[in-house]
N, C-alpha and C positions, 0 to 999 in steps of 0.2 A: 504493500499500499504506499501510496505517496501522500505527503502531507502538503497542505497549501493554506493560504490565508483567505478568509472571506473578505470580499470587497467592502462590504458595508459595516461589519462589526469588529473586524480586526481579530476575531476568535480563530484559532487554528483548528482546522478540521482535516480529518483523514478522508481522502477520496476513496470511495468503495466501488468495487466492480461486482456486479450481480450477475450470476449465471443461472439462467432459468432452464429447468428441464422441459422436454417436450409437452408434458401434460400441463404445466403452468402456462406455457405459451399458448396452447390451445384454449385453455380456460379464459385467458385474457382476450384472445381473438373473438371467442364466442360472446363475451360480455360487451366488447366494443360493437359487434354486429347488433346485439340486442338493443343497446343504447341508440344506435343510429336508426334502427327500425322504429323505435318508440318516437323519435323526432321526425319520422317521415323521410329520412334520407337513404332509405334502402335502394339498392341498385334496381334500375328500371330494365325490364326486358324489352329489347327492341327486335322486331322481326321485319322481314321484307314483305312486300305486297303479296307475293304468292303464298307465303306462310299464313299471313293474316287472312286471306280469302279462304284458305283451306280450313282454318280453325273456325271461321264464322259461317262457312257454307255459302259463300257468295263468290261472284266472278271477280277475278283479278282486275279486269278492266274497270269494274265498278269501284274497286278500292282506289285505283289511280284517279278516276274521275271525281271522287269525293275525298281526295287526300287531305285537303285543308280541313274539312269538317271532321276527319277522323284523327286529326292532330299529328300529321306527318312531321317527321324530323328530317331535315335535309342534311345529307352528309356531303360536304364539299360545296364549292361555290361556282361551279362551272354552269354552262347553259342547261345542262340536264343532270343535276346532282342526284345521287342515289337517295331513295326515300326509305325510311324505316318507321315502324309504327309500334306504339305501346299497346299491346292487345287489351290491357285493362281500360285504357282511355277509349279505344275504339268501341269496345263493348258497352261502355257507359253512354257513348254518343248514340249508338244504334238503339239502346234501350230507351233513351229519351225520345228519339225520333218515333219509335214504335208506340210509346205511351202517348205521344202527341197525335199520331194518326188514329189511334183507338179513341181519343177524346174528340175527334172531328177536326183536328187542325190539318190543313191542307199542305203540310210540309213546307210552309214558308212562301207558297205561291198564292198570288191573288186569284180569285175567281174571275174568269173572263166574262165580259159582257157580250150579249148576243150581237151578231152581225146584222145590220139592217140594210135594206135596199136603198137605191138612190132617192133622195128627198125624205127619207125616213129619219135622217140624222138631225134635221133641224127642228127646234121646238115648234109646237103648234102656234100659229099667228093669232093674235087677239082680234076677234072680229067685232 
């Protein structure tokens, strides 16, 4: 052991080297993961469009055409960056959309007005 001086108190302290056995290291690692998960900092799983489509039972082309709504993460900055998706986020989005449609919401689209023939678009004239 080496001895050194504390910068703030002037008290001499011996520096210690701690050697952890593999079981202690594993226990510390598990505790760190547990604490991170409690704080919502767990690792996100990201999958490509094909895997997301497979898991959700939808077409890959549909995943790409709704990438923004499904929370796509762009990898890279080129003209066509690779996209990855968090399956949990995509599932929540689809669940909300499904609940909205079941409640009579038209998926964010406005109902179209009927098409009228010539002269039918103008308001009736006051006689």
